[in-house]
C-alpha positions as CSV (number, residue, x, y, z in Angstrom):
1,M,-6.2,30.2,24.1
2,K,-8.1,33.0,22.4
3,N,-11.3,31.6,23.9
4,P,-10.8,30.8,27.6
5,L,-14.4,29.7,28.1
6,L,-14.0,27.1,25.3
7,I,-10.9,25.7,26.9
8,F,-12.6,25.8,30.4
9,S,-15.6,23.9,29.1
10,F,-13.4,21.1,27.6
11,V,-11.5,20.9,30.8
12,V,-14.6,20.7,32.9
13,V,-16.0,17.8,30.8
14,G,-12.7,16.1,30.6
15,V,-11.9,16.3,34.3
16,I,-15.4,15.1,35.4
17,E,-15.3,12.2,33.0
18,S,-11.7,11.2,33.9
19,V,-12.8,11.1,37.6
20,W,-15.7,8.9,36.7
21,I,-13.5,6.6,34.6
22,L,-10.8,6.2,37.3
23,S,-13.5,5.5,39.8
24,S,-15.3,2.9,37.7
25,H,-15.3,-0.9,38.3
26,G,-17.5,-2.7,35.8
27,F,-19.5,-1.9,32.7
28,Y,-22.5,0.0,31.6
29,R,-25.5,-2.2,32.2
30,V,-26.7,-5.0,29.8
31,D,-24.5,-4.8,26.7
32,E,-21.1,-3.1,27.2
33,C,-19.2,-6.1,28.7
34,A,-20.1,-8.3,25.7
35,H,-19.3,-5.5,23.2
36,F,-15.9,-4.9,24.8
37,L,-15.0,-8.6,24.8
38,Y,-16.0,-9.1,21.2
39,S,-13.9,-6.1,20.2
40,R,-11.0,-7.4,22.3
41,F,-11.2,-10.9,20.8
42,V,-12.6,-9.9,17.4
43,L,-10.2,-12.1,15.4
44,E,-11.2,-15.2,17.5
45,S,-14.9,-14.4,17.1
46,L,-15.2,-13.5,13.4
47,P,-17.9,-16.1,12.5
48,I,-20.2,-14.6,15.2
49,T,-19.5,-11.0,14.3
50,V,-21.7,-11.2,11.2
51,Q,-24.7,-11.2,13.6
52,T,-26.7,-8.0,13.4
53,W,-26.3,-7.2,17.1
54,H,-22.5,-6.7,16.8
55,R,-22.5,-3.7,14.3
56,P,-19.2,-3.8,12.5
57,G,-18.5,-0.1,12.9
58,R,-18.4,-0.3,16.7
59,L,-16.8,-3.7,16.7
60,W,-13.7,-2.6,14.8
61,L,-13.5,1.0,16.1
62,F,-12.8,-0.4,19.6
63,A,-10.8,-3.5,18.5
64,L,-7.4,-1.9,18.9
65,P,-8.0,0.1,22.1
66,A,-9.6,-3.0,23.7
67,Q,-6.3,-4.8,23.5
68,F,-4.9,-2.5,26.2
69,G,-7.7,-3.2,28.6
70,H,-11.0,-1.6,29.7
71,V,-9.6,1.5,31.4
72,F,-7.6,2.4,28.3
73,T,-10.7,1.8,26.1
74,M,-12.8,4.2,28.3
75,F,-10.2,6.9,27.9
76,F,-10.2,6.3,24.2
77,C,-14.0,6.8,24.3
78,L,-13.3,10.1,26.2
79,V,-11.1,11.3,23.3
80,L,-13.8,10.4,20.8
81,F,-16.3,12.3,22.9
82,L,-14.2,15.4,23.1
83,C,-13.8,15.2,19.3
84,L,-17.6,15.1,19.1
85,L,-17.9,18.2,21.3
86,F,-15.4,20.0,19.1
87,V,-17.2,19.2,15.9
88,T,-20.5,20.3,17.5
89,Y,-18.8,23.6,18.5
90,R,-17.6,24.1,15.0
91,I,-21.1,23.5,13.7
92,A,-22.5,26.1,16.1
93,K,-19.9,28.6,14.9
94,L,-20.8,27.9,11.2
95,K,-24.4,28.6,12.1
96,G,-23.4,32.0,13.5
97,I,-24.4,31.3,17.1
98,K,-22.7,34.0,19.2
99,H,-21.9,32.1,22.3
100,A,-21.1,28.8,20.6
101,E,-18.5,27.7,23.1
102,W,-21.4,27.0,25.6
103,V,-22.4,24.0,23.4
104,V,-19.5,22.0,24.9
105,L,-21.1,22.1,28.3
106,L,-24.7,21.8,27.1
107,V,-23.8,18.7,25.1
108,G,-20.9,17.2,27.1
109,L,-22.9,17.2,30.3
110,Q,-26.2,15.8,29.1
111,P,-26.8,13.0,31.6
112,I,-27.4,10.0,29.4
113,L,-24.9,11.0,26.6
114,F,-22.3,11.7,29.3
115,D,-23.0,8.4,30.9
116,I,-22.4,6.4,27.7
117,S,-19.6,8.6,26.4
118,Y,-17.0,6.4,28.0
119,A,-18.7,3.1,27.3
120,C,-17.8,0.6,24.6
121,L,-21.2,1.2,23.0
122,N,-22.6,2.4,19.6
123,E,-24.4,5.6,20.6
124,A,-21.5,8.1,21.1
125,P,-19.7,7.1,17.9
126,T,-23.0,7.3,16.1
127,A,-23.4,10.9,17.3
128,L,-19.9,11.7,16.1
129,V,-20.6,10.3,12.6
130,I,-23.8,12.3,12.4
131,M,-22.2,15.5,13.4
132,L,-19.3,15.0,11.0
133,S,-21.8,14.5,8.2
134,Y,-23.7,17.6,9.1
135,W,-20.5,19.6,9.4
136,F,-19.5,18.6,5.8
137,H,-23.0,19.5,4.7
138,L,-22.7,23.0,6.1
139,K,-19.3,23.4,4.3
140,K,-21.1,22.3,1.1
141,K,-19.0,19.2,0.7
142,F,-22.1,17.2,-0.1
143,G,-20.4,14.0,-1.2
144,W,-18.5,13.7,2.0
145,G,-21.7,14.6,3.9
146,L,-23.8,11.9,2.4
147,A,-21.0,9.2,2.5
148,I,-20.4,9.8,6.2
149,A,-24.1,9.8,6.9
150,S,-24.5,6.5,5.2
151,V,-21.7,5.0,7.4
152,V,-23.9,5.6,10.4
153,F,-25.6,2.3,9.3
154,L,-22.5,0.4,10.6
155,F,-23.1,1.8,14.2
156,R,-26.8,2.2,14.8
157,F,-28.8,1.2,11.7
158,E,-31.9,3.0,13.2
159,M,-30.1,6.2,12.5
160,Y,-29.8,5.4,8.9
161,S,-32.9,7.5,8.8
162,F,-30.5,10.5,9.0
163,A,-28.8,9.3,5.8
164,L,-32.2,9.0,4.1
165,L,-33.1,12.5,5.2
166,M,-29.8,13.8,3.8
167,F,-30.5,11.9,0.6
168,L,-33.9,13.7,0.2
169,V,-32.2,17.0,0.9
170,Y,-29.6,16.4,-1.9
171,L,-32.3,15.0,-4.2
172,W,-34.2,18.3,-3.7
173,K,-30.9,20.2,-4.4
174,R,-30.4,18.1,-7.5
175,E,-27.0,16.9,-6.4
176,W,-27.4,13.8,-8.7
177,K,-23.7,12.7,-8.5
178,V,-23.7,12.2,-4.7
179,L,-27.0,10.3,-4.4
180,P,-25.6,6.8,-4.8
181,L,-23.3,7.3,-1.8
182,V,-26.4,6.7,0.4
183,L,-25.8,3.0,-0.2
184,L,-22.2,3.0,1.1
185,G,-23.0,1.9,4.7
186,P,-25.3,-1.0,3.8
187,L,-23.0,-2.2,1.0
188,L,-20.0,-2.2,3.5
189,W,-22.0,-4.3,5.9
190,I,-23.2,-6.7,3.3
191,G,-19.7,-7.0,2.0
192,Y,-18.3,-7.6,5.4
193,S,-20.8,-10.3,6.2
194,T,-20.2,-12.0,2.8
195,I,-16.4,-12.1,3.3
196,I,-16.6,-13.5,6.8
197,S,-19.4,-16.0,6.2
198,G,-18.9,-16.8,2.5
199,D,-22.6,-16.3,2.0
200,F,-24.1,-13.2,0.4
201,F,-27.5,-13.7,2.1
202,T,-26.1,-13.9,5.6
203,F,-26.8,-10.2,6.1
204,F,-30.4,-10.5,5.1
205,R,-31.1,-13.6,7.2
206,E,-29.6,-11.9,10.3
207,W,-31.7,-8.8,9.7
208,S,-34.8,-11.0,9.5
209,R,-34.0,-12.6,12.9
210,F,-33.3,-9.3,14.6
211,S,-36.6,-7.8,13.5
212,N,-38.5,-10.7,15.0
213,L,-36.7,-10.8,18.4
214,E,-39.0,-10.9,21.4
215,K,-38.7,-8.3,24.2
216,F,-37.0,-9.7,27.3
217,K,-39.2,-7.5,29.4
218,P,-42.3,-5.4,28.6
219,G,-41.9,-2.5,26.2
220,I,-42.6,1.2,26.7
221,S,-45.5,3.5,26.3
222,V,-45.8,5.7,23.2
223,T,-45.1,8.8,25.4
224,H,-42.0,7.3,27.1
225,Y,-39.3,9.4,25.4
226,L,-41.3,12.6,25.6
227,E,-41.9,12.1,29.3
228,N,-38.1,11.6,29.8
229,L,-36.6,14.3,27.7
230,Q,-35.3,16.1,30.8
231,T,-33.8,12.8,32.1
232,I,-32.1,12.2,28.8
233,F,-30.8,15.7,27.9
234,G,-30.9,17.5,31.3
235,Y,-33.4,20.0,32.7
236,G,-31.4,23.1,31.8
237,Q,-30.8,21.8,28.3
238,V,-34.5,21.1,27.6
239,V,-35.5,24.5,28.9
240,L,-32.9,26.2,26.8
241,F,-33.9,24.1,23.8
242,A,-37.5,25.3,24.1
243,T,-36.3,28.8,24.4
244,G,-34.1,28.3,21.3
245,V,-37.1,27.0,19.3
246,I,-39.0,30.2,20.2
247,F,-36.2,32.5,19.2
248,I,-35.5,30.6,16.0
249,T,-39.2,30.8,15.1
250,R,-39.4,34.5,15.8
251,A,-36.3,35.1,13.7
252,K,-37.9,33.1,10.9
253,R,-34.9,30.7,10.7
254,N,-36.8,27.4,11.1
255,A,-35.6,26.3,7.6
256,D,-32.0,26.7,8.7
257,Y,-32.7,24.2,11.5
258,G,-34.9,21.9,9.5
259,I,-32.5,19.0,9.4
260,I,-31.8,19.3,13.1
261,Y,-35.5,19.4,14.0
262,C,-36.3,16.5,11.7
263,T,-33.5,14.3,12.9
264,I,-34.5,14.8,16.6
265,A,-38.2,14.1,15.8
266,I,-37.5,11.0,13.5
267,N,-35.2,9.5,16.1
268,I,-37.8,9.8,18.9
269,I,-40.5,8.4,16.6
270,I,-38.5,5.4,15.4
271,N,-37.3,4.4,18.8
272,T,-40.9,4.8,20.1
273,L,-42.2,2.5,17.4
274,T,-39.5,-0.1,18.0
275,G,-39.7,0.0,21.8
276,A,-43.5,0.5,22.4
277,E,-45.2,-2.6,23.7
278,V,-48.3,-1.8,21.7
279,F,-46.4,-2.3,18.4
280,H,-44.0,-5.1,19.6
281,W,-41.9,-4.7,16.5
282,T,-38.4,-5.6,17.8
283,G,-36.7,-6.6,21.0
284,S,-36.1,-3.0,21.9
285,I,-37.4,-2.0,25.4
286,G,-36.9,1.7,25.1
287,E,-33.4,2.4,26.5
288,L,-33.0,6.1,27.0
289,R,-29.5,6.0,25.4
290,Y,-31.0,5.3,22.0
291,V,-32.4,8.8,21.9
292,A,-29.3,10.4,23.4
293,V,-27.7,10.0,19.9
294,V,-29.3,13.3,18.8
295,G,-28.1,15.1,22.0
296,P,-25.6,17.3,20.0
297,F,-28.4,18.6,17.7
298,L,-30.5,19.4,20.8
299,G,-27.5,21.1,22.3
300,I,-27.1,23.4,19.2
301,V,-30.6,24.6,19.6
302,S,-30.1,25.0,23.3
303,V,-27.0,27.2,22.9
304,Y,-29.0,29.3,20.4
305,G,-31.5,30.0,23.1
306,L,-28.8,30.6,25.7
307,S,-27.1,33.1,23.4
308,E,-30.2,35.0,22.7
309,I,-30.9,35.4,26.4
310,L,-27.3,36.5,27.1
311,E,-27.5,39.1,24.3
312,R,-30.6,40.6,25.9
313,I,-29.1,41.0,29.3
314,K,-27.7,44.5,29.4
315,T,-25.3,44.4,32.4
316,A,-22.1,42.5,32.8
317,W,-23.1,41.4,36.3
318,G,-26.4,40.1,35.0
319,K,-24.7,38.1,32.3
320,L,-22.3,36.6,34.8
321,A,-25.1,35.7,37.2
322,F,-27.1,34.0,34.5
323,S,-24.0,32.2,33.2
324,V,-23.2,30.9,36.7
325,L,-26.8,29.8,37.1
326,V,-26.7,27.8,33.9
327,F,-23.3,26.3,34.6
328,S,-24.3,25.2,38.0
329,A,-27.5,23.7,36.8
330,V,-25.9,21.7,34.1
331,V,-22.9,20.5,36.2
332,F,-25.1,19.5,39.2
333,N,-27.7,17.8,37.0
334,C,-25.1,15.7,35.3
335,T,-23.0,14.8,38.4
336,L,-26.1,13.9,40.4
337,A,-27.7,11.9,37.7
338,T,-24.6,9.8,36.7
339,H,-22.3,7.6,38.7
340,P,-19.1,5.7,38.0
341,R,-19.6,2.1,37.0
342,Q,-19.8,-0.5,39.7
343,W,-20.1,-4.2,39.6
344,T,-23.5,-5.3,40.7
345,N,-24.0,-8.0,43.3
346,Y,-25.2,-10.3,40.6
347,N,-22.0,-9.7,38.6
348,R,-19.9,-10.4,41.7
349,V,-21.6,-13.8,42.2
350,T,-20.7,-14.8,38.7
351,M,-17.1,-13.5,39.1
352,N,-16.6,-15.4,42.4
353,M,-18.0,-18.6,41.0
354,T,-15.9,-18.3,37.9
355,K,-12.7,-17.8,40.0
356,A,-13.6,-20.9,42.1
357,A,-14.2,-22.9,38.9
358,R,-10.8,-21.9,37.4
359,T,-9.0,-22.5,40.6
360,Q,-10.4,-26.0,41.4
361,Y,-10.8,-27.3,37.8
362,P,-8.3,-25.5,35.6
363,H,-8.3,-28.2,33.0
364,L,-12.1,-28.2,32.3
365,T,-14.1,-26.0,30.0
366,L,-16.6,-23.6,31.6
367,L,-20.0,-23.3,29.8
368,S,-21.9,-20.1,30.4
369,N,-23.9,-17.4,28.6
370,D,-22.8,-14.7,31.0
371,C,-20.2,-12.5,29.5
372,V,-19.0,-11.4,32.9
373,A,-17.6,-15.0,33.3
374,A,-15.7,-14.6,30.0
375,Y,-14.4,-11.2,31.2
376,E,-13.2,-12.7,34.5
377,M,-11.3,-15.3,32.5
378,D,-10.2,-12.8,29.8
379,V,-11.4,-14.9,26.9
380,S,-13.7,-14.5,24.0
381,P,-17.4,-14.9,24.8
382,A,-17.6,-16.7,21.4
383,G,-15.8,-19.6,22.9
384,G,-12.4,-21.3,23.1
385,P,-10.5,-24.1,24.9
386,Y,-11.6,-23.1,28.4
387,F,-14.8,-21.2,27.8
388,A,-17.8,-21.9,25.6
389,Q,-21.4,-20.7,25.4
390,L,-24.0,-22.9,27.1
391,N,-26.0,-24.6,24.4
392,K,-26.8,-28.1,23.2
393,D,-23.9,-28.2,20.7
394,M,-21.3,-27.3,23.3
395,L,-22.8,-29.9,25.7
396,K,-22.1,-32.5,23.0
397,K,-18.6,-31.1,22.3
398,Y,-17.6,-31.1,26.0
399,P,-18.9,-34.3,27.6
400,E,-16.9,-33.4,30.8
401,C,-17.2,-29.7,31.7
402,L,-18.3,-27.1,34.2
403,I,-21.6,-25.2,33.9
404,L,-22.2,-21.8,35.4
405,W,-25.9,-21.4,35.6
406,D,-27.3,-17.9,36.2
407,P,-31.0,-17.2,36.3
408,F,-30.9,-14.3,33.8
409,L,-28.8,-15.4,30.8
410,A,-28.5,-19.2,31.0
411,N,-31.6,-19.6,28.8
412,S,-32.6,-16.1,27.7
413,I,-34.4,-15.1,24.5
414,F,-31.0,-14.2,23.1
415,S,-29.5,-17.7,23.5
416,Q,-32.8,-19.7,23.3
417,T,-31.0,-22.9,24.3
418,E,-34.1,-24.7,25.6
419,I,-32.0,-25.9,28.5
420,T,-33.7,-25.4,31.8
421,K,-32.4,-25.6,35.3
422,E,-34.8,-28.4,36.1
423,K,-33.5,-30.5,33.2
424,M,-30.0,-29.9,34.3
425,L,-30.6,-31.0,37.9
426,Q,-32.5,-34.1,36.7
427,D,-29.6,-35.1,34.6
428,T,-27.7,-38.0,36.3
429,T,-24.4,-36.9,34.7
430,V,-24.6,-33.5,36.5
431,R,-23.9,-32.7,40.1
432,V,-23.9,-29.4,42.0
433,L,-20.6,-28.1,43.1
434,E,-21.7,-24.7,44.5
435,E,-25.0,-23.0,45.0
436,Y,-25.7,-19.4,45.8
437,K,-29.0,-17.6,46.3
438,Y,-29.4,-13.8,46.1
439,F,-32.9,-12.8,46.8
440,N,-34.9,-14.8,44.1
441,A,-31.9,-15.4,42.0
442,E,-30.2,-18.9,42.2
443,Y,-26.7,-19.4,40.8
444,L,-25.3,-22.9,40.3
445,L,-21.9,-24.2,39.5
446,L,-22.3,-27.6,38.0
447,Y,-20.0,-30.5,37.1
448,R,-21.0,-32.6,34.2
449,N,-19.3,-35.9,33.1
450,V,-21.2,-38.0,30.5
451,Q,-18.3,-40.4,30.2
452,R,-18.3,-41.3,33.8
453,E,-22.0,-42.1,33.7
454,R,-21.4,-44.5,30.8
């Protein structure tokens, strides 16, 4: 209570995010539905969780909250996000920034980071791990700093670059005893994969597959992230960041912010290399949320710039007017750029067909590669008695079954089943139960019975 602005800032972020959560129906696009379900049914999906895409840090972090449903998990994410903001505030205080409490708003209301902060995804927990590591570094607890930095590998392995950066810092400082801790994250993942699969080389095979994954749509340009900095971090935050860089340079304190600058730059470079079409290195297509991971670091520099401006305004009315201007810009930018989750019309088609299938044929197994169908049934997407992934092995296992064919995931590059809609419709053991067309997308609910044909 000694700092009303700090309390006010946390309340603003918490209230806006709570409203968004309570107004949400659905998941963050592309990945969150699957991530949530694999965490919810992690014990039933263990053999599949060794795949690189799952990231054991996120998988187990959300495993317990996911048992209480998606809304509970979103509020759990909100608590983690508030912890991230508090750690970032403590770092700003340690660095001697005068108006450090502003960092809560400048980080908490960054459009992309705010948008994913209540999602069952990797990026927000990754940011928390990085900031905890840097906080221990500033407190000169180097062993904890490097160990926690290494654990980031379990969430977003691209950000292992931060651990390598800290390794070089401690190597330069000749902190010999802590250097082996840089291997902690990879060793934990290797050990996890070995225990689950019984094969030491599982981790390395999965990494090889991931690095050769094709893009499911064209990649980005090499200037993609630079062109979208204001979209990722917010217009006000980017302006204040540039201001902060100028003041830090004038104060000859660039060395104090070297780790922050390097982390931001390395993150942008790595995600550009992985997402750019010209390199075509991995399946990454340049999602803006990948770069939002370093949002707290950008916020620290932004609050430095804000503080320097406030210190140079002589009158109390001037400071109040500028504060209101920044607050309004940050709040409006975030609330206009983000929206509560809503099921897409494509999702609703899948959900309606799944309901129809379970109502009319409750005894049959439904084959589908759409996790929304698994969510509607509240089952593991890895498969079980009444739901299984659509592939050749499952078609053999279930000679009588239902097939939910959607045009996006039925035979995507992630499943690579080599099962086409044309082949399914030419199969004499298959008949169409329901068909729905939405623009150019055609959804089919199919009944298959190999035994009857014989």
